[in-house]
N, C-alpha and C positions, 0 to 999 in steps of 0.2 A: 666438518662440512660434508654433507652427502654428495656423492658423485651422481648428479642428476643427468641422465641421458635422455629421458623422455617423460613428459608430464602430460597426462590425459585429464582434461577438465570436462566433467560431465554436466552439461547444461549450458546453454548460450544466452541465458538471461543476464540482467545487470550484474549479478554476483559473479557469474562465469566470465563475463567480459572484463569486469574490473580486475579479476585475478589474472586473466590473460594479458591485460594492459601492463600490469607490473611485471609479469613474467617476461614480456617483450622488452621492457625497460632494462631488465637484467640479462638480456640476450640468451634466455633459456630456450631449450627445445621443447615445444609444447603444441598441443592441438586441442581445440574446443569442439565438443559434439553438441549440436543443436537439433532438436527433433523437427522443428518447423522449417518453413521456407525462408524465414527471416530471423536474424539474431535480435535479441532484446527482450524476449519473453513477454511479460505483461508491462514492459516499460517501452512502448512503441507509439509511433504516430501513424495513424491511418489517414486515408484520403478518399473522399467522394467528389469526383470532379475537382473543383478548385477549393473545396472545403477540407481543412485539416483538423484532426482531433486526436487526443491521446487515449490510450487504453487505461484510463484512470485520471483522477484530478491531480496529476503529478506536478511537482514543483521542486526546485533545488534550493535547499536552505544553506545559508552561509554559517554552518556550525563548526566546521573544521577548516582552519586557514590553509593547511597544506592541501586538503582535497579541493577546496575552492580554487586554489592556484592551478591545480592540475586541470580542472574543468575549464577554467578561463584560458589556459594554454591550448586546450583542444578546440575550443569554439571561437576564441578571439572576440571580435565585435558582435558576433551572433549570440552571445550570452547577454540577455537584457536584465536590467534591474526593474522589478515590477512592484508597484504599490497598488494593490486592488483589494478592497475589503471583502469580507465574507459575512453572511447573515443567516439567521435561523428564521424559517417561516413556520409560525405556530398560531393557530386560531385566527387566521386571516390577517396577521400582522408580521412585519419583518423586524427582527431584533438583531442588533449588532453582535458579531462573534469575534473575539471573546466578549462576554457580557460586560456592560458598564452600568453603573447605577443611574447615571443621567438618562441613558436610553430607557431603562426599565421604569424610571419614574414617570417619563412621558407617555408610556404605553400600557402600564399595568394599573389595575384598579387600586384604590387606596387600601382596601381590605387585604389585597394580595401583598402589597408592600409591607403592611403591618405584620403579616404572617412571616414574611422574610426576615424582618427585624427581630421578631419574637423567636424565630428559630435560632438566630445567632446569640441572642441574649441568654437563652436557657441552655445553650450548649456548653459543655465543660471543656477542660483542656483537651487538645487533640489526642486521640487515642489511636492505638494500632488498629488498622483496618485489615480484616481477614478476607475481604472480597471487594469487588468493585462497588457494589451497592453501598457498603459501609464507608468506603473511601469518598464516594460522591456525596453522601449525606454529611460526613464530617466536614468536607470542604465547602459545600454550598448550602447545607440545610435542606430539610425535607421539601419545602415548597419549591425552591429553585431546581433542586435535583430532579424531582419528579416531573416538573414542567418541561425542562430542557435537556436533560442528560440521560436519565435512566431509560426513558421510553425510546430515545434514539439509539442507545447502546443495545437494547434488546432487538431492535430492528436490524441493526448492523451485524451483530454477532449471532443472532438466532438462538440465544439462550437467555434465561432469566439472569438478571444482573447479580443476584447473590451466588450464582454458580460461576461467574467470571472472575478471573484473577485481576488483582490491582494492576498487573503489568499491562493491561490493554490501554491504560491511560498514557503510557510512555511518559513524556514530560509535559503533557498537555494540561494537567491540573496544577502543576507547580506554579505558585505565584498567581493563581487565578481563583483563589478562594474569596469568600464574601468580604473579608477585611481588605483585600487588595483593591477591589473596585470601590469600596467605600472610601479608602484613602485617595484613590485617583480622582474622585469627584469632590469630596468634602474638603480635603486638604491639598488638592492639586498635585499630589505625588503621582508621577506617571507610572503606568504599568511597565514591567520589565519588557523591553522591546524584543528580547529573544523569544518571548512567548506569543507575540502578536502573530495573527494568522495572515496578515495582509501584505507583508514585505518579504520578497523572495527573489531568486533568480529564475529565469526561464529562457530557453533557447528560442531564437527568432522564428523557426519553422517547427516548433513542437519538441517535446521531451525526447522524441526519437532521434533527434540530432546527437544526443550524448552517446547512445550505443552505436549509432552509425559512425561517428567520429572515432570511437574506440575501435570499431572494426577496421576502419581505414588505417589507423595506427598499427593495429595488430597484424593486418595483412590477410587477404583471402585464403592464402595457403594454410593458415593456422585455424580457420573456422570452417568446420564441415557441416553444412546445412543438410536438413532431412536425414540426419543420422540419429535415430532414436535409440537410446540405451534400453536394451531388453533384459539383459541379465548381467549380474556381477558375480563372477566365479572366484572363490577363494580356497586356499589350502595352507595349512601350517602357519596361520597367523598373518598371511599376506594375500592381497588381491593379485591373482595370477592372470586372469583374462576378463575382458568385457565382451559382450555380444551386442552388436548393433543391428537394428532392423530385423531381428530374429535369426539372422543367418551369417552375419559377418563376425568372426572371432578375432580379437586382437590381444596379443600378449602385452602386458603393461609393466612398467617399472614403478611409477608414482601416479596416484590417482587423487584428484581433487574433486570432491562431489558437491554440487550445488542443488541437486534434485530434491524434491520433497522427501522428507525423512521417512514417512510411511511407505512411499513408493519404493524408495531405495531398499528398505527392509524386505519388501516383497520380492525384489529382484535377486536377492542373495541366494547363491547356491554353494554349498548346502544351506538350507533354511535355518534361521536362528531358532533358539529353543522355544518351546510352546508358550512359556510365560511371557516372552517378549512379543511373540506374534499376537498374544491376547491384548497386550498393551497397544500394539499397532491398531487393533480394531476399535479402540476407544478414542483414538486421536482423530480430530476433525479438521478439515480445511474449509474455509468459506469460498464459494465461487461468486462470480459477478456476471450479471446480464447487463449489457450496455445498450441503451436505446438512444439512437442518434437522429436528431431532426435538423436538417439544413433548412433555414427559413429565409424567406424573401422580406426581411425587415432588418433595420440597421442594428438593433440590439434587443435582447430580452431583459437584461439588467446591467448594472455596473459592477456586479460582484464577480470575484474569482470563483467562489462557490456559494451555494445556498443549501442549507441542511433542513431536512424534513423529519422531525421527531414523530409526528402524528401517524397513526396507523391508516388514516384515510388516504394517504398517498403510498403507492406501492414502492416508490423509490426513496432512497435515503439522502441522496445528494444530487444536485444539478451543478454542472460547471459549463462555463461559456468560454471556449478557448480564445475568442477574440479579445477578451478582457485580460488575457495574458500576453498576447501579441496580435497586433493588427494584421499580421500576415497570415493568420489562420483562417481567414474568410475573405471573400471578395468585398469590395467597397459597397456599402448599402445592404449587405446581407450578413447573416450570422449562422452559427451552428451551436446547438446545445446538446449536451450529453447527460443522460440520467442513469444513475447507477442503481441496480436492484441486487442486493446481496441475497444469496440463497444457498441451499444444499442441493446435491444432485437429485434427491427425492422430493424437493420442493415443487409444487405445481407450476410455478413461474418458469422453472427450468425446462418444462415440457410444453409450454404454451406454443401454439402456432404463431407465426409472424403476424398474421392479420389480427388475431385476438390480443396479442401483446401490444401492438401498435395502438389499437383502439383504447384499451384500458389506460395506457400511459398517457396518451394524448388527452383523453377526457380529464384525467387527474391534473395534467399540466394546465389545462384551461381554467381550472379552479384557482390557480395561482395568479395568473394574469390573463386578460382577454386575448384570445388568439382565434384566427380563422383558418380553417383547413386549407383554403386556397393559398396560404402563405407557405405551405410545405413544398419545398423543391425536391428534397430527397429524404427517405427514411431508411434506416438499416439498423438491425440489432446484431450484437456480437456476444459470444459466450466466452468467458475467461475462467477456466478451471484453476484451482489452487491459487486464488488471488491472495489469500493471507490465512495464517493459521488461527484457529480458535483457541484462545488462551484461557482455559477453564481453571478453576481453583484446583491446585495440586498438580497442574500440568508439568511443573518444573521437575518433580520427582520422576514422573513417567518418562519425560524427555531425557532426563539424566541417565536412566537405565539404557535407553536406546543409543544415546550418544556414546556411553561408556562401552557398549558392545562394539560399536564401530571403531572405537579407540584401540581395540586389541589388534587391529590390522596395521602393521608397522608402516605400510606404504600408502595409507589412506588418510585423507584430510577432509574435514567438512567445513564449509563456509557458506554464508548467505542466509536469507530469511527462511526459506522453506526447509533447507537442510538442517539448520539448527533450531528451527521452530521458534523464531524470534521475530518480533514486530519491528523490523529495521527500515530505515530510510535510505535514499540513494547515497548520501554522503557516508552513512555507516558501511554500505557495501564496498565503497572504494577503500575505506580504511581497512576493512576486514580482508579484502583481496590482497592488499599490501602486506598485511600481517601474516597471511598464510604462506605467501611466497618467502618472506623472511624466515618463517618457521622451518621450512623444508631445506633451506640452503645450508 
């Protein structure tokens, strides 16, 4: 067992807080450095007057009993069980998500349904997919995949789907192939409930309650806000010092890093070898622009989320917090959030507030009739490094970078951005516990 006298956790997002949570449970001496005014990273709840909304369509899935028990202990009765459906909006129609045969039969033309059936009949045994496009075609067939999945994925990730790794699907396509919803309708065999999009846990006042409760448990003395990590200084296979806000140097014993992998590589002094710096330049993160409309109407829809595969809509997803918890908006009013994924060089990242509002509102009005006098508040937000872009072959590139960090005997990586993995909140809790166990 290592003699741990001091643990420095870089990053106060959910990964950093989850790590600090388990460090506190072990009575370890640690500190978390968060660049912003609030901990939680991109897992926070914001507020405009009496309207609350999250920085993303967050939800907490009951996938790990131990983690679920921890979150229930933190939130108590404020953790709600939610059953709210999700839908896809395509060519002026709403389709249930996950897809079901009965829904498609009622909404698609006969010739389209025949194409779907023909796709499956002529497909052979499942073959190894080398990229996400091949995976989607294998699972759904050409007609369904092109209509509902491939176009959406290109909007979301900003890359052609044949360049994207199969890893972007996570577990979303497992059990959701063509045969699964044929069985669910024709033979009455239910789909696997663990893959349904509409049942999950959600905190009463927004997802931000989870990081807030973790901060309360951890203690303010262990969370240093507005402490941006500027440099990571190493020597002889160890991290010796970190530099905060460009001018505060701190000697360190043990470092747990949750910051974006590419950002961390650029902070290292001395710099990594040229071949690794070249890899860093090829790795991308997707950013998000959130457009928030607080409306003087009871609701926009009954859905937890609505997905938009078509290019005619600038946004990929709409979520209505009130459908997760009635406490997210005043009675008789609602708030909706629209997500626009982009890169830093994308035009939408640079649009003025007025132009962005107009373009998004006009597109939204094509989904359902709305009147501009219903708008109580509007605000947009920019979220950098929202999630990593998992391109074909990314695993090998990331492996080289992670292995370089592994040479430092007192440095540990955890979290979505640091390990370049598409992880969920329950995964981050589990990873935080594991990294604390690893260093003890």
